[in-house]
N, C-alpha and C positions, 0 to 999 in steps of 0.2 A: 449730139445727133438729134434731129427733129423726129418727132413721133408721127408715123402715118396711121391715120384712123380710117379704115375702110368704111364705106356706107353701112355694111353690116359688120359691126365690130367684132373681131376675134379677140377675146380677152387674153388668150395666151400670147398672141402676137403683140397686143397692146402692152402686156406685162413685160415681155422681153425687151421691147423698144423703150419702155419707161425706164427700165434698169440702166439702159445705156444713156438715157437722157440726162440723168443726174444721180450719181450714186450717193451724193450727200443728202439727198432727200429721201432715199430709200429706207424703209423700215423705221421711219420716224413719223410722229404726228406733225401735220402741217397746220395745226389750228392757229388762227390769227389771235392776237391778244384779246380782242373783244369777246371771243368765244371761249377763252380759257377759264377754267373754274376758279372762283374765288377772287377774280379781278374786279376792281372798281372802274366804272366807265369813264371817270374824269381823266381826260387827256391820255387815253390809252395809246401806247405805241402801236403802229400799224394801221390806225385809223386814217383814212385818206380824207383830208379836208382841204378847202381852198377851191379856186375856180379853174385850175389847170391841172388835170390829173392823168396818169397813165396806168392802164391795166394791161398786163401781159397774160394772154391765155395760152396754156400749155398743159402737157400731161405729166403725171407723176405717179409714183407708187408709194404709198405710205399707209400708216395704220388708220383703219376706220373700224370703230367698235372692237378694237383689240386685234383685228386681223388685217393682214396686208392686202391691199386692193389697189388696182389701177383706177385712176379717176382724173378729172379735169380740175386744174387749179387756176386761180387768177392771182398773179403776183406771188406764186408759190404757196398759196394758202387755200385751205379747204375747211369750212366754207370760205367764200370769197371775202375780200376786205370790206369792212364797214365804211360806207361813203357818207360823209357828213357835209351837207351843203347848207347854204343860207338863202332864204327867200329873197329874191331880187338880184341874185348873182347871175352873171352870164358865164355859162360853163363851157370849157373845152375839155373833152374826154377822149384821149388818144388810146385806141385799142390796138394792140400788137398781137397778131394771131400767129403763134408758133406751132400750131397744128398744121398738118398738110391736108386738112379738109376744111371747108368753110365753117365759120362760126358767126355769131351775132350776139348782141345784147339788147334785150327789150327792157325799158325803164318802166316797170309795172306801176300804173296809176299816175304816171307823170304826164302833165299837160305840155305838149311840145309840138313843133311842126311835124307833119306826118312822115317827112323824109328822115327824121331822126328817131322814129318809133322802133326800128330794129326788127322788122319782120321780113325775112328774106323773100324775095319774089313778089312782095306786096308794096312795102314802103321804101325798100332799097334792095340791091342785088345780094347782099350778104358780104361777109368779109372773107375773101379767099384765103386759103392756107398760105402761110409765109408772107403775109401782107399786113397793111395797117389801114385803119379807118378812123376818122375823127368825127365825133359827135359834137355838135355845137347847138346849144339852146339856152334860153333864159329860164330861170327857176321862178315859176309863177305861184308857188304854193308852199305850204309847210306841212309837217307831219311825218308819219312812219310809212315807208314804202319798201320796195325791194327790186332787185334786178335779176335777170336770168337769161339764159340762151333761148332763142326761138328757132334753133337749128336742130332738126332731127330729134334725137332723144338725149341730147347733151345735158339737159336739165337734170335727168335721172342720174347722171354721172357726176354731179356736184357743182354744176355751172350755175350758182346762184349766190346772192349775198344781200345784206340789208342796206337800207338808205334811211338816214334821219335828216330832215330838213328843218332847221331851226327857224322860227318865225321872226320876221323883222319887227313886229310889234310884240309887246310883252305877252308871254304865253298865258292863256286863261287857266291853264292847268298848273296848280302849285305842287311841287314835289321836291324832296330832299336828295334823292338819288334815283338813278334809272338803270335798268338792265334790258338789253336786247335779248329776246328769246326767239330763236329761229327754229321752228319745228320742221322736220323733214323725214323722208323714208329712204332707206338705203337697201339695195339688193346686191348680193355678191354674184348674181347672175348677170349675163349680158342683157342689157335692156331690150335688144332686138329679139333675143330668145324669149324673153318674157312676153313680148307682143305676139310672137309666133305661137306660143302656147295658148294665149287668149284667143287667137283666131281659130285654132283647132278645137278648143273646148273652153268656152267663156268662164266656166266655174272651175277651172283647173286648180286655182289656189284656194278654193273654198273647202276647207276640211271641217266646217261646222254644220254638217248636214243634220237634219232632224233624226233622232234616235228612237229605238224601240222604247226606251225608258220614257221619253217624252210622250210617245203615243199613249202609253198606259197612264201617264199623268193626265193627259187630255181626256182619256176615257173616264177617269175618276172625276174630273172637273166638269166635263161637258156631256158625258154619256157616250155609249158606244156608237150609236147612229151618227151623232154630230162629228165625233172624232174620225170615223171612217169616211163620212162625206167630205170632211175637210181634206183628208189625204187624197182621196180619189179625185177631187176637184183640181188640186194642184198638179196631180199626176197627169190628168187629162189636158191641162193647159200647158204641160211641159214647161212649167215654171218652178222656180225654187224660192220658197219664202224666206230662205236664209241667205240669199244672194244679195248681200248688203254692200259688198266692196269687191271689186274685180281682183285686186292684188292685196294680199293679206300678210299677216305675220308669218305665214308659212315660208315666205321668202324675204319679207321686209324685216329690217331692224329699224326701229323708230328712234330718231335722234333729237336731242336738244343741243343746239349750237355745235353739232358734230359729235356729241357724246351719247353713248348708249346709256340706258338706265343704270347698268352696273358701274359706269364711270362716274355717276353722281355729280353732274355739273352743279355748282353751287353759286348762288348769287347772294352776296353779303348785305346785311342791313344792321342798323343800330335800333334797338327797341324804341318805338314811338315815332320813327321816321316814316314819312310818306314816300313809298317806293313805287316808281313808275315802271311797269313791265310793258315793253313794246313787243307784242307777240305777233309773229309773222308765220303764216303757214306756207312754207316754201316746198312742201312735199309735191311729189309727182302725182300721186293717186289717193292721198289719205285725207279723211276728214276727222278731226279730233274733238272730243268732248273734254273741256278744260275746267279743272277745279282745284282749289287749294283747301283741303279739309281743315276746318277750324279758322279759316281766314276769308272774310268776305272780300269781293272785288268790286270796285266801282269803275264801270266802263266810261271812259272820257273821250274816246276817239274810235272811229270805225273807218277803215280804209283810208286813213290819213286825215280825215276831216273830223273836227270837234263835234261832239254830241252832248246833249244835256246829260249830266252825270246820272247814271242809273246803277244801283247796287244789286248785285246778284251773287249767287253761290256757284253757278256753273254756266258755261256758255259753249256753244258749238262753233268751231271755226272751220270754214270750208277751205279747200285748197285755194291758195292765192289771196285769201282775205287777211286783213290785219286788224287787230284790236289792241288798243292801249288801255290798260287798267291801272288803278291806283290801289295799293294795299298798304295797310298800316299795322304791322305786327307789334303788339305791345309787349308780348312775353319774350323772355330771353331763352327762346328755344327754336328748334328747326321746324320747318313746314315743308310738306311735299307738294310740288307742282305736278299734278297728275294730268297727263294728256292721253286719254284713252281713245284708241281707234274706234270709230263708230260701229264697226262690226264686232268689237270686243275681242278680237283675236290677239291683240297686243297693245303696247302702250309705250309712250315716251315719258320720262319722268326726270325731275330735277329737284334741287333743294334750295329753299331760302333759309338762311341761317345767320346768326350773329358772328359765327366763326367757321373757318374752313375745317373740314373733317367731321362736321355734325351731319346727322341725318334724322329723318322721321319715318314713321311707318308708311309703307306704300300700300294703298288700298288694293284689295283683291279685285281682279277684273269682274265686272258685273255680268249677270247672265246675258247671253246673246239674244237680242230681240228678233222677232220675225215680222215679215211684211203682212199687211192686211188688205182687205178689199179696197180700203180707202187709197192705199198705195197703188192700186190698179186703176184708179180713176173711177171707182164705183161708189163714191161717197153719196150718202143720202138715199141709197137704194135699198135700205133694209138688209145690207149684206155685210156690214162692218164686223159683226160678230161671227160671221160664217154659219150661224145657226138659223136657217130659214127654210120655209116650206118650199118644195120643188128642187131641193139640192140634188135629189136623185136624178132629176131630169137633166141637170147640168152634167152629171157624170155620164149621161148618154149622149152628150153633145147638144143638148137643147137648153133654152132658157125661156120658160113660159111657152109662148107660141112661136118664139123666134129660134130657128135652127141655127146652130153655130158650127163653124168648120172644125172637124175633129183634128185636122192637121195643125191647129194652132190654138190660140186662147179662146175658149168659149165665153169668156167674160169680157172680151173686147170685140168691137165690130171690125172685121177685116174687110175693108172696102177697096178692093183691088183695082177695078176698072181695067183699062187696056194698058198693056205694057209698052213703054216707049223704048224701043230697041236702041234708038240712037243715043239714049242717055246711058246705056250700059258700058261698063269698062270691059272692052273686049279682051284685055289682057287677063281678065278673070272669066274667060268664056266657059270654063267648066262649071264654076259656081253659078254663073248666069243661067246655063242650061238646066242645072238642077233646080234653081229657083223657078224658072219658067215651067218646068215640068210639074212642080208642085202647084203652081198657080193655075194650071190647066185642069186640076182635079175638080170634080163636080162639087166637092164640099164647099168651095168658095162661092158657088152660085146659090147656096142655101140661105145665106144671110139675106134678110129682108131689106130690099132697097127699092127706091122709087125710080124706075127706069123711064117714067114719063117726063122727067125733067131733063133739060139739056145737059146737066152736070150729073153724070152717073155716080159721082162720088158723094152725092148727097143722100143722107139716110132718110128712110121713110118712117117718120115718127108714128104714123098711124099704125104701122105694122107692129108696134110695141104695145099696143093697147091691152093685149091679153097677158102681160107680164104680171099676173096677179100676186105672185109671191114676193114682189118687190114693192117698196114704198115709193110710188111715183109722184106723190104730192109735191108740189112746188119744185119739180125737177125739170130743168131745161136741158135736153140732150144737145150736145154740140154737133155741128156739122164739120166736115173735113173736105177742104178743097185742094189739099196739097197732094203731091205724088204719093201713090200707094203701091210702089214697086216692091222688089224683094227686100229692100232695106226697111220696110215698115211692117213689123210683126204684129204690133198691138196699137190700138187706139183707145184712149181713155174716154169712156162713155159720158162721165159726168165729173169733169175736173172742177175743183173748187179752190178758192183762195185759202192758203194755209199759212200765211205769214204770221198769224197770231198763235199758231200751234207750236208746242214744244217739239223738238226733233225726236225721231224714232228712238225708243229706248229710254227716253227721259220724261215720258208722259206722267209717270207716277212716282218719281223720286220725291222725297218729302221736303226738299229745299227749293230755293228760288232758281229758276232757269231763264236765261235771257231768250227772248224771242224778238223777231224783227220789229214788231209793233211797239216794243219797249223803246226803240231808238227814235230820237228826234234830233234834228240838226240844231246845233247851238245857235247859229245865226240863221235868220230867215232865208229861205231859198232864194237864190239870186234871180230866178225867173218864176213868177207866179201866174203867168198866163195860162188859161186853160188850153188843153191840146187842140190844135187846129186839124189834126189828122190822126187816125188810129190804124195800127197794123197789128196782125197776129202772126206769130211764128211758133211752130210746133217743134218740140224736142222729140226726135224719133229714133227708133232703133230696131234691129233684128238681133236680139241678144245672143241667140244660138249661133249665129254666124259672125258675131262681134262686128256688126255694122252700126255705126253711129252717125247721125245726120241732123240737119234742120230741114223740116218739111219734106222728109223722105229723100233728100238729095245730098249726097256726101260732097265734100269740098272739091274733089277732083272733077266732079261733073257739074258744078255750078256754072251756069252760063251768064247770068246777070247778077250784079251785086244788089244789095238792099239799098235803095236810093233814099237819101235824106237831102233836103234842100236847106242851104245855109240860112240860119236865122229862124227856121220854123220850130214850132213847139209841137211834139208829137207824142202819142202814147203807144208804146210797144207792149203788147200782151204776149207773155210766154205761156205755152201749154206744154206740160211735161207728159207725154204719152208713154214714157218708159216707167219702169219700176225702180229706178235708181235716182238718187239726188245728183244734181249737176250744178257745180259752181260755174256760172256763166259770167264771162268777163268781156267788157266793152273797152277797146282801146280808144285813147284820145279824148274821151269825154266822161264826165260823171253822169249818173242818172239819178233821178229822184224816185225812190221806191214808194209806190202808192199804198201806203199803210192807212191813210185817212186823207180827207180833203182839207188840209190845213197848210200853212206856209212853213212848216218845220219838218217836212218829210226827210227821212234819212237819205243822205246822198252817198252813193257808193259807186265803185267801179267793178265789183264782183259780188254776186249773190247766189246763194244755194237755193235752187228751185227744187222743191220736194217732189217725190213721185206723185203723180196724179194731181198736180197743183196747176192752177191757172192764176197768174199773178201779173201785175202791170208795173211798168216804169215809165215815167215822163222824162223826155230827153229834149234838150235844147241843142239843136245842130249848129254849134258854134265853131266847129273845127273843120276847115276845108281839107279834103284829102280822102284817101282810101285807108280804112281802118279794119283791123281784124276784130271779129266777134266770134267767140268760141267757148266751148266747155274747157275749163282749165284742168280737167283730168287728162293727163298727158296722152295716155293711150286712146282715150276717146277722141281727142283732137286728131291724133295721127290716123285714126280709123275714119275720119271724115266729118266730125262734129265741129265745123267751122264755116263761117260765112264772111263776106266782105261787106262792110258798111261804107258806102261812098257818099260823102258829103260834097255836093256841087253847088256852085253859085246859083242863086234863083234865076229862073227864066225871066227875061225882060220882054 
């Protein structure tokens, strides 16, 4: 019997139907061979290779982290089968959907015709329930990639798997054996219930709030006045300095190849071997800090493309990123692969060992970091340490001579302008009415703006001249010309490039930490032309209402795509006006991360944009078609943080 999955999945109904679907699969682990502990990658059974493959999408009930759970499988496996292709092959991939709801597969990071990209409603209509679809495309690249559903929240239910593409030329990376390491997050809640909770209260899963003990520690370190000012400021802003991740270990179990830490997935090695770890972050919402205590890692590939080898002790991997590393354990002992969630609420872990059954100490979770003024886009304003003159004015809703709205962040300029009622989603009329009422309050008019200009969304920089308590030297305040409706709660006043910075919480660890500026493409960039055109796009949100968008417009209200012209070279600047990191993914094309002006910029398909950051990427628009461009945090994308990039033929 086929399983019916309603748009809002009822897990009890799903479970009952799954039991009827196949009793043979019930109460068993459906782990594919590549994901089983202690297996060697060479010629693993269950790996799908060749140029003509079939994947069957269906529902099952089996063990996940030792508990029975309904989920989605491909070819009866969770995680999905490892696909092993060869550069230069022409693929035929037949997808059989045995669900009664539509599904899809997006080939993440793969260069292909846009009709084969697998985004329902954009590049194709999706794969209806009880039907088939055939993907056909040539393999133009090599490296480590992955695939996942782009339909609803199916990715959270286990609809993902790894891809390895072997190069047609000799691999520049030498290694003796390899292991695929797929990181993911699993919740036993219905994903739609998770999203509903976030919409009602965005920090629903954050149980790591600041404590009284921390307050007294701050008093001891900073003094009573500074500690009080700090707490009052964050309270006035109605922001949470511990809001590092929307969905945490309070509902998530973090997995390595489908295994929880207690299940101790083990990758084998012989002492002295060069072991290649193909690490894929296939999670829905989690960013991991990865390290192997006692074992350095040499990064040789990022997002499937070779980079100049760089040795490190820890790196952060954003959702949807991939990193290949080489390790060479000399000792006849076990090592722990520690993958700590960036909010420190939990971790995934595995073991590298000479023999099955061995284990090493698992490091304790490190203290939870907190956000700073830099994460609010206030870098270079004398506020990073939170100890500045005039803090008491901020607690009264003012900043120097500039009065800030008490209904929102006094540390951000809320530049609302007029409301475009036609852009509102009238199905959310109650929310819109509440937002409109808030916007009509007099506090919003207190922000200093220059109304003499045609664009009322442009800030009056002269009105900031009296901000004596801040360091205004060499600071260029940014202007904002995008929508300032209810979906834009905050605007970063002074975003800066942070590609060279260690991620939050890793600033002061005593060992090496990879940063984006450490990465250089192994081969020269294929297009070294200077940009012909520049664009700027803002990552925006109203975190309290769990509204996420680009330039203040959520995807359901986008009227025009972002236009690229075939063959042009352009520079796209991203400005993160939110206080959360966002792994931003461009379909169909790689981009060159502007870490420096040289010909070996790292080329990626996904990059984590830090809070308060302003960074740039150079893009060659070489792929005709409509492509998705979105935050790869699943619930952010569902809430609206997605756009369309349309590459059109140049005008004649």
